[in-house]
N, C-alpha and C positions, 0 to 999 in steps of 0.2 A: 549908259553908265555902266561901268565894269569894275569888279572888285576881285582881288585874289587874296587869299588867306589861308592859314593852316589852323584847324581847331579840332578839338577831340570829338570823336564819335561817342554818342551816349544813347542809351536805351530809355524810352519814355516809361517811367515807373508805373503808370496807370494802364499801360496797354503793351503787354509783352510782344516783342518782336518788331516794335516800331522804333526806328533809329533816326537820330537827328544829328546835325552840327548847328551849333549856335553861330550866328553871323556876329562878328565882333562888334562892340559898342560903336565905334566910329563909323563903320560902314552902315550899321543899323540906323544910326542918327541921319546919315546922308540920304538913305533910302526913304525915310520918313518925310523928309523935306521936299521930295520930288512929287510935283502934282501928277496924279494918276486917276483914271476912271475908277469909281468906287467898286470894289469886289467884296465878296463874302468873307467875313471874319477879319477884314482888314488886310487880307492877303495881297501879295504882289507877285505878278508873273515874272518868271526868270528863266534863263538858259543856263544850264549848269554843266561844267566839265570837271570831272574827277578821273585823272589818269587818261585812259583811252575812251572812257565813256562820256557821252554828251546827251543830255535830255532837257526837255522842257517841263517845269513844274511851277509850283507856288512856294513862297515862303510865307510864314505866319508869325504875326506878333506874339511874343510870349510875355504876358503882363508880370509874370513872376521875376523875370530877370531884365525886362525893358529892352530886349533885343528880338530880332527875328530868328526863327529856326527853319532850318532847311531839312526836309525829309530825304533820307538816303535809302532808296529802295533795295530790297534784297537782290534783285538781279544786278545792281551796280556793286553792292558789297561783294557778291560772289565773283563777278568779273574783274574786280580790282583787288581781290584778295584781302578785304577789309575784315577784321575780326569784330568781336563784340566791343572792343575798346580800341584806343590808339588815335593818333592824329591823322587827319584827312586834309589833303591839299586841295583847295576849292577855287575854280574861276567861275564867277557868277556875274551874269549879264542882266541888268534890269530891262524887262520889256515893256511895251505900252507906255513909253515917255514921250 
């Protein structure tokens, strides 16, 4: 299962230097419906591509907004020239399905 979207980069207010992109409502709803092995914190393993960077990580449900959030690590932000804000084009592939 693969999703492509553009969403704003944002910093987690409780933890400086942790940046995320929120997976859109429709994609988050689709991901929630897919049967998967249970993982900590309700996370789902994904393969992500942003620009020329590709990595495997997990997305996590955010109960405040009802969507999953995708962490964007510093090495990716640096490699792709992402600032503290702005839109990020994401290709996300759900693993373990």
